[in-house]
C-alpha positions as CSV (number, residue, x, y, z in Angstrom):
1,M,10.0,-5.2,13.7
2,C,9.8,-3.8,10.3
3,R,12.5,-1.6,8.7
4,A,12.2,2.0,7.4
5,R,14.1,3.3,4.4
6,E,14.4,6.8,3.2
7,Y,13.5,7.5,-0.4
8,G,13.1,11.3,-0.4
9,S,11.8,13.3,-3.4
10,L,13.2,10.8,-6.0
11,A,10.6,8.1,-4.9
12,G,8.2,10.2,-7.0
13,D,10.3,10.3,-10.1
14,L,9.0,7.4,-12.7
15,N,12.8,7.1,-13.6
16,F,14.2,6.6,-10.3
17,Q,16.3,3.4,-10.2
18,T,18.6,2.0,-7.7
19,K,19.9,-1.5,-8.1
20,S,21.1,-1.8,-4.3
21,M,17.8,-0.6,-2.9
22,P,14.5,-1.5,-4.8
23,V,11.4,-0.6,-3.3
24,R,9.8,-3.6,-1.7
25,I,5.9,-4.0,-1.7
26,L,3.7,-6.4,-0.2
27,T,0.2,-6.7,-1.8
28,V,-2.6,-8.0,0.1
29,D,-5.8,-9.1,-1.6
30,D,-8.2,-12.0,-1.2
31,D,-8.6,-12.3,-5.0
32,Q,-5.7,-13.9,-6.7
33,T,-6.4,-12.2,-10.1
34,I,-6.4,-8.7,-8.5
35,R,-2.7,-9.6,-6.7
36,L,-1.7,-10.7,-10.2
37,L,-3.0,-7.5,-11.7
38,L,-1.3,-5.3,-8.9
39,R,1.9,-7.2,-9.4
40,R,1.8,-6.5,-13.3
41,L,1.0,-2.8,-12.5
42,L,3.6,-2.3,-9.7
43,Q,6.5,-4.0,-11.7
44,T,6.1,-1.3,-14.5
45,Q,8.1,0.9,-12.0
46,P,11.7,0.1,-12.5
47,S,12.8,0.3,-9.0
48,W,9.7,-1.5,-7.5
49,E,9.6,-5.4,-6.6
50,I,6.8,-7.3,-5.1
51,C,8.4,-8.9,-2.1
52,G,5.5,-10.9,-1.2
53,E,1.7,-11.5,-1.5
54,A,-1.0,-12.3,1.2
55,S,-4.8,-13.3,0.9
56,D,-6.0,-11.8,4.2
57,G,-5.0,-9.6,7.2
58,R,-3.6,-12.3,9.3
59,E,-1.3,-13.5,6.5
60,A,-0.4,-9.8,5.7
61,I,0.8,-9.3,9.3
62,D,2.9,-12.5,9.3
63,K,4.5,-11.8,5.9
64,A,5.2,-8.0,7.2
65,E,7.2,-9.3,10.0
66,R,9.1,-11.6,7.8
67,L,9.7,-9.9,4.5
68,K,10.1,-6.4,5.8
69,P,8.3,-4.4,3.2
70,D,8.8,-0.7,2.4
71,V,5.2,-0.4,1.5
72,I,2.0,-2.5,2.1
73,I,-0.9,-2.4,-0.1
74,L,-4.2,-3.7,1.5
75,D,-7.7,-4.5,0.3
76,L,-10.3,-3.4,2.3
77,A,-12.8,-6.2,2.3
78,M,-11.0,-9.6,3.0
79,P,-12.0,-12.8,5.0
80,V,-10.4,-13.7,8.4
81,M,-9.2,-10.1,8.9
82,N,-10.1,-7.1,6.8
83,G,-7.9,-4.4,5.8
84,L,-8.7,-2.1,8.6
85,Q,-8.2,-4.6,11.1
86,A,-4.9,-5.5,9.7
87,A,-3.9,-1.9,9.3
88,E,-4.5,-1.3,13.0
89,R,-1.9,-4.2,13.8
90,L,0.5,-3.6,11.3
91,S,0.5,0.3,12.4
92,Q,1.8,-1.2,15.9
93,I,4.3,-3.6,14.6
94,C,5.7,-1.7,11.6
95,P,4.7,1.9,12.3
96,E,7.4,3.0,9.9
97,V,5.9,1.1,6.9
98,P,3.3,3.2,5.1
99,L,-0.1,1.6,4.2
100,L,-2.1,2.0,1.2
101,L,-5.8,0.9,1.1
102,V,-7.1,-0.2,-2.2
103,S,-11.0,-0.7,-2.5
104,V,-13.2,-1.9,-5.4
105,Q,-15.5,1.0,-4.3
106,Q,-14.9,4.7,-4.5
107,V,-13.5,6.0,-1.4
108,T,-15.9,8.0,0.6
109,R,-15.2,10.6,3.4
110,Q,-16.3,7.9,5.8
111,T,-14.0,5.3,4.5
112,E,-11.0,7.7,4.6
113,E,-11.8,8.6,8.2
114,A,-11.9,4.9,9.3
115,A,-8.7,4.2,7.1
116,R,-6.8,7.1,8.8
117,R,-7.8,5.9,12.3
118,A,-6.7,2.3,11.4
119,G,-3.2,3.6,10.2
120,F,-3.5,4.1,6.5
121,R,-1.5,7.0,4.7
122,G,-3.6,6.7,1.6
123,A,-6.7,5.3,-0.1
124,V,-7.5,4.7,-3.7
125,T,-9.7,2.6,-5.8
126,K,-8.2,-0.6,-7.0
127,A,-9.4,-0.3,-10.5
128,N,-7.6,2.8,-11.4
129,G,-3.9,2.0,-11.9
130,V,-2.8,5.6,-12.0
131,E,-4.2,6.2,-8.6
132,V,-2.3,3.0,-7.2
133,I,0.9,4.2,-8.6
134,A,0.4,7.7,-7.6
135,G,-0.4,6.5,-4.0
136,V,2.7,4.5,-3.7
137,Q,4.8,7.3,-4.9
138,A,3.2,9.7,-2.5
139,L,3.6,7.4,0.5
140,L,7.4,6.8,-0.3
141,R,7.8,10.7,-0.3
142,K,6.0,10.5,3.2
143,E,2.9,12.2,1.9
144,T,-0.7,11.2,2.3
145,F,-2.7,10.3,-0.6
146,F,-6.4,9.9,-0.4
147,V,-8.7,9.8,-3.6
148,I,-12.1,10.8,-2.0
149,D,-15.0,10.6,-4.3
150,G,-12.8,10.5,-7.1
151,A,-10.7,13.7,-6.1
152,P,-7.0,13.2,-5.1
153,H,-6.1,14.8,-1.8
154,V,-2.4,14.9,-1.1
155,A,-0.7,16.3,1.9
């Protein structure tokens, strides 16, 4: 079972820092270069750390159980097990851990609906670093964050 930690409204504050409880993020993408870029982007946030990386959905499930991340960022299209398939399983074994879908393509209503059914609480394009950061911040505040056809929808 994965763990749940409470961050409240401070999670969205870019200056929020804590040495005792960094936000632990697991990134999942089959492209090593994208994982490196996500690592660099996410580590610009002082209280965030990458606790692990995976290259497909099956590896993500194994690492989530072992590493106990606070947030999991998953690519949509991956070999072995895609992001939607992995999210369905992760939602069962780690229901308290928010999942953010990243896609090379713009998120459509159809993608959003499939992502929500699979257990994602947000979806963004991976090419937009601002969206990725905003998505993680929203998920840490227990909000949803979907950027659909280029327009953010936060709830």
